N, C-alpha and C positions, 0 to 999 in steps of 0.2 A: 203152518206157523209153529214155531217153537212153543212147547207146552208151558214153559215158565213165562215166556213173554205173553202168551194168551191169558194165563192166570193173572199176571200183574195188570194187564190191560183191563180184564174183567173186574178185578178188585177196585181199580181206580174209577171205573165207570159206576160201580156199585156205590162207592163212597160219595161220588158226585151226586148221584140220584138220591141217596139218603139225605144229603145236606139240603137238596132242593125240596124234598118232601117235608123235612123238618121245618124249613122256613115257611112253607105253605101252611103246615099245621099251626105254627105260631100265629100266623095272620088270622086263620080261622078262629083260633081260641081267643085272640084279642077282640075280634068281632063279636064273639059270643059273650064275652065279659061286658063289652059295651052295651050289647042288647039287654043283658040282665040288669044293667044299671040305667036302662032307658036313655043311654047317651047316643045310640046309633041304631041302625037297623040290624037285623040278623045278618050273618055272613051270606054273601050272595051264593046262589046255587052254583054258579060258574066256578067259584073257588072250591067248593066241595067236590065238584066233578073233576077239576084239575088235580086235586089231592088224591082222589080215587085212582085216576090215571097214573099218577106218580107211584102209588103203591103197587099197582099192577106191573109197572116197569121194574120196580125193585124186586118183585117176585121173580120175574123173568131173569134178571141179572143174577139173582141168588142161584137159580137153577143152572145157569151157565157156569158159574164158579164151581158149583157142586159137581157138574159133569166133568169139568177139567180136572178137578181134584181126584175124582174117581178114575179117570184115565191115567193119572199119574201113579195111582196106587196099583193098577193092574200090572203084574210082572210081564215084561217083554220076553217071550220065549224065542230062542233062535234055533231053527231046525237044521 
């Protein structure tokens, strides 16, 4: 696969995962605020686990982007 295409694809996936994790965190924080006001129960454990999984996915995608960038920086020697 072309390195530029791989980089752009990885960055798009990274942004999508980031947006998903940010939305999950917003829901968790809203639940925490409601719990502090005694309006609702604490955020469900399932939500926290999903958020943790999303963060792990973000880390993996960040590493993929870093690897592609590192490959692009390595000079190609022709013998």
